[in-house]
DRENDO-1510 file (C-alpha; in Angstrom, 1 decimal, always signed):
<recs>
REC; n; res; u; v; w
REC; 1; MET; +81.4; +54.4; +74.1 .
REC; 2; CYS; +78.6; +52.5; +72.6 .
REC; 3; ALA; +79.2; +53.6; +69.1 .
REC; 4; GLN; +83.0; +52.8; +69.7 .
REC; 5; ALA; +82.2; +49.2; +70.7 .
REC; 6; ILE; +80.3; +48.7; +67.6 .
REC; 7; VAL; +83.0; +50.1; +65.4 .
REC; 8; ASP; +85.6; +47.8; +67.3 .
REC; 9; LEU; +83.5; +44.9; +66.8 .
REC; 10; LEU; +82.8; +45.4; +63.1 .
REC; 11; GLN; +86.6; +45.9; +62.4 .
REC; 12; ARG; +87.3; +42.8; +64.2 .
REC; 13; ILE; +84.8; +40.8; +62.3 .
REC; 14; SER; +85.6; +42.4; +58.8 .
REC; 15; GLY; +89.4; +42.5; +59.2 .
REC; 16; GLY; +89.5; +45.9; +57.5 .
REC; 17; ASP; +87.5; +49.1; +56.5 .
REC; 18; CYS; +84.7; +47.3; +54.4 .
REC; 19; TYR; +82.3; +47.4; +57.5 .
REC; 20; LEU; +81.3; +50.9; +56.8 .
REC; 21; ASP; +78.3; +49.8; +54.6 .
REC; 22; THR; +77.0; +47.4; +57.4 .
REC; 23; LYS; +73.2; +48.0; +57.9 .
REC; 24; ILE; +72.6; +49.2; +61.5 .
REC; 25; LEU; +69.3; +49.3; +63.0 .
REC; 26; HIS; +69.1; +51.7; +66.0 .
REC; 27; LEU; +66.1; +50.8; +68.3 .
REC; 28; ALA; +64.8; +53.6; +70.4 .
REC; 29; SER; +66.8; +56.3; +68.7 .
REC; 30; GLY; +65.9; +59.0; +71.0 .
REC; 31; ASN; +67.7; +62.1; +70.2 .
REC; 32; GLY; +70.0; +60.4; +67.5 .
REC; 33; GLN; +73.3; +60.7; +69.5 .
REC; 34; ILE; +74.3; +57.3; +68.5 .
REC; 35; GLY; +73.5; +57.8; +64.8 .
REC; 36; GLN; +75.4; +60.9; +64.9 .
REC; 37; LEU; +78.4; +59.2; +66.2 .
REC; 38; LEU; +78.2; +56.3; +63.8 .
REC; 39; SER; +77.6; +58.6; +61.0 .
REC; 40; GLU; +80.8; +60.6; +62.0 .
REC; 41; GLN; +82.8; +57.3; +61.9 .
REC; 42; GLY; +81.6; +56.8; +58.3 .
REC; 43; PHE; +78.7; +54.5; +58.5 .
REC; 44; THR; +76.2; +55.1; +55.8 .
REC; 45; GLU; +73.5; +52.5; +56.2 .
REC; 46; LEU; +71.9; +53.7; +59.4 .
REC; 47; TYR; +68.3; +53.0; +60.0 .
REC; 48; GLY; +66.3; +54.0; +63.2 .
REC; 49; GLN; +63.2; +53.2; +65.2 .
REC; 50; ASP; +61.3; +55.4; +67.8 .
REC; 51; GLY; +57.8; +55.3; +69.0 .
REC; 52; SER; +57.3; +59.1; +68.5 .
REC; 53; PRO; +56.2; +60.3; +65.0 .
REC; 54; VAL; +57.4; +63.7; +66.1 .
REC; 55; LYS; +60.8; +62.2; +67.0 .
REC; 56; ARG; +60.8; +60.5; +63.7 .
REC; 57; LEU; +60.6; +63.8; +61.9 .
REC; 58; MET; +63.2; +65.4; +64.1 .
REC; 59; LEU; +65.7; +62.3; +63.5 .
REC; 60; LEU; +65.1; +62.4; +59.8 .
REC; 61; ASP; +65.9; +66.2; +59.7 .
REC; 62; LYS; +69.3; +65.7; +61.4 .
REC; 63; GLY; +70.3; +63.5; +58.4 .
REC; 64; TYR; +72.0; +60.7; +60.1 .
REC; 65; TYR; +69.5; +57.9; +59.4 .
REC; 66; LYS; +68.4; +56.7; +55.9 .
REC; 67; ASP; +64.9; +56.0; +57.4 .
REC; 68; ILE; +63.1; +55.9; +60.7 .
REC; 69; GLU; +60.4; +53.5; +61.5 .
REC; 70; THR; +57.7; +54.5; +64.1 .
REC; 71; PHE; +56.2; +51.8; +66.3 .
REC; 72; ILE; +56.3; +50.6; +69.9 .
REC; 73; VAL; +58.6; +47.6; +70.7 .
REC; 74; GLY; +56.5; +44.9; +72.2 .
REC; 75; LYS; +53.0; +46.0; +70.8 .
</recs>
């Protein structure tokens, strides 16, 4: 649902299909589900953030994100 809302918004703003190279930063990437859904929609510029170095490696292995930053938001 969240991924579809992003797709719908970018389609309206761009007026076509040129939105697929939009850079997206997914804060608190967790298990990467949103990255997977956006990747399946054709997005190629996905970046993530998570506080766990272990999750960073797991997310990079999944291949949906170009890069994952590890930091705690608010610190």
